[in-house]
N, C-alpha and C positions, 0 to 999 in steps of 0.2 A: 062187208064194208070195211071193217078193220082187219088187218092181218096180224097174226102173231109175230113178234120179233124173233127172227131166227138167230140162234146161236151158232157161232162159228165152230166147227168140229175141231177137236183137240189134234194139234199138230205134233209130230214127233221129230226128233232130231237124233243124230248119231251119238248116243251117250258114251260110246267107247272112246271116241276121239275128241269130242267137244264138250265143253262145260259152259254153263250159263254164267254171264257176267254182266254187272251194271257198271258202265264206264261213266265217271263223274268228273266234270271239270272243276278245278279248284277256283279258277278265276271267275266264271260266270254262272256256275251252278248247272250247266247243261248236263243232261243225263241221256245216255243212249244204252239200251238193252240189246244184247246180242250174245254171241257164242265165240268162245276162244278155243283154238285148237291147242290141246294139251301137249302136243309134240312140237309144234312149230312156233306157237305163240301168235299165230294169225288170228285177227279178230274179224268177225263177220257181223255187221250191224243188221239188226232186225227191226227196231222200232225207236223212234225218238220219243222220250218220255217227257211230258209236260206237267203231269200231275199224278197223284197217287191212284186214281182210278185207271189210268193207262197202264201203270205199273202192275196193278192187280190183274188186268186183262191179260197182259203179257205172260204173267205167271200162270194164270188159268189155262191159257191157250196151249202152253207147252207142259203143263203138269209139273210146274217147279214150285217147291216149298221154300227153298232158301236161295237168295240170289246175293252173292258177295259183291261188294263194291270194289272198284279198281280206279285209282286216281292217276 
C-alpha cells in the first residue's frame, strides 16, 4: 500500500576541474548552487535554492561538506 521514499543516489562530479559554489544575488537574495571550473571560471548551474532544506539536499547529493558563497 505505502512505498518507501526512495533516496536519490549520490552523484559525483569532476573534482579535479570543478569546485562547488553557491552563487548569491546581492539584490534579491536569489541562490543558485552549481560548479565552477577552476581553470576557465565557467559556472554550471545545478539547482535553484529556495530554502535550507534544498541546500542540504544538494550538499548531500554531491557529498559536499563546505559550499563557499560567491556574489
